[in-house]
C-alpha positions in Angstrom: 217.6 -13.6 -150.0 217.1 -16.4 -147.4 220.3 -15.5 -145.6 219.1 -11.9 -145.0 215.9 -12.9 -143.3 215.2 -13.1 -139.6 213.3 -16.0 -138.2 210.5 -13.5 -137.5 210.2 -12.9 -141.2 211.0 -16.4 -142.5 208.8 -18.7 -140.3 205.5 -17.0 -141.3 206.6 -17.2 -144.9 207.3 -20.9 -144.6 203.9 -21.5 -143.0 202.2 -19.4 -145.6 203.9 -21.4 -148.4 202.8 -24.7 -146.8 199.2 -23.4 -146.7 199.5 -22.2 -150.3 200.8 -25.6 -151.4 197.9 -27.3 -149.6 195.5 -25.0 -151.6 197.3 -25.7 -154.9 197.0 -29.4 -154.4 193.5 -29.3 -152.9 194.6 -31.0 -149.8 193.0 -30.1 -146.4 194.6 -30.3 -143.0 192.7 -33.5 -142.1 194.2 -35.3 -145.1 197.7 -33.9 -144.5 197.3 -35.0 -140.8 196.4 -38.6 -141.9 199.4 -38.8 -144.3 202.0 -37.3 -142.0 200.8 -38.9 -138.8 200.7 -35.5 -137.1 197.5 -35.1 -135.2 195.0 -32.7 -136.8 194.8 -30.3 -133.8 198.6 -30.2 -133.5 199.1 -29.7 -137.3 196.5 -26.9 -137.3 198.3 -25.1 -134.4 201.7 -25.5 -136.2 200.3 -24.1 -139.5 198.8 -21.1 -137.6 202.2 -20.5 -136.0 200.8 -21.2 -132.5 203.2 -24.0 -131.9 206.7 -24.6 -133.4 207.1 -26.4 -136.7 210.1 -28.6 -136.3 212.4 -30.1 -138.9 210.8 -33.5 -138.7 207.4 -31.9 -139.2 208.6 -30.0 -142.2 210.2 -33.1 -143.7 206.9 -35.1 -143.2 204.8 -32.3 -144.7 207.1 -31.9 -147.7 207.1 -35.6 -148.3 203.3 -35.8 -148.1 203.0 -32.9 -150.6 205.7 -34.2 -152.9 207.7 -31.0 -152.6 211.4 -30.9 -151.7 212.5 -28.9 -148.7 214.7 -26.6 -150.8 211.7 -25.9 -153.1 209.5 -25.0 -150.1 212.1 -22.8 -148.5 212.9 -21.1 -151.8 209.3 -20.3 -152.4 208.9 -19.0 -148.9 212.0 -16.9 -149.3 210.7 -15.4 -152.6 207.3 -14.8 -151.0 208.9 -13.0 -148.0 211.1 -10.9 -150.3 208.2 -9.7 -152.4 
């Protein structure tokens, strides 16, 4: 389903999946910021969709949450398709 989605559909789904994973793991943005090295204000803006979430950001976040990028993207795709 991923290939049929527009960026306008997919990006919010990826951000929502990151927030969901934070909740599942009981990790807050402050802790994620410390682990990734992304400042807390910048990370908060990225997770709200107010500033772009780049590939490096995504890799750092996935690494910090011990989730692979394909897993994250697959879950986001499933979420957006539902």
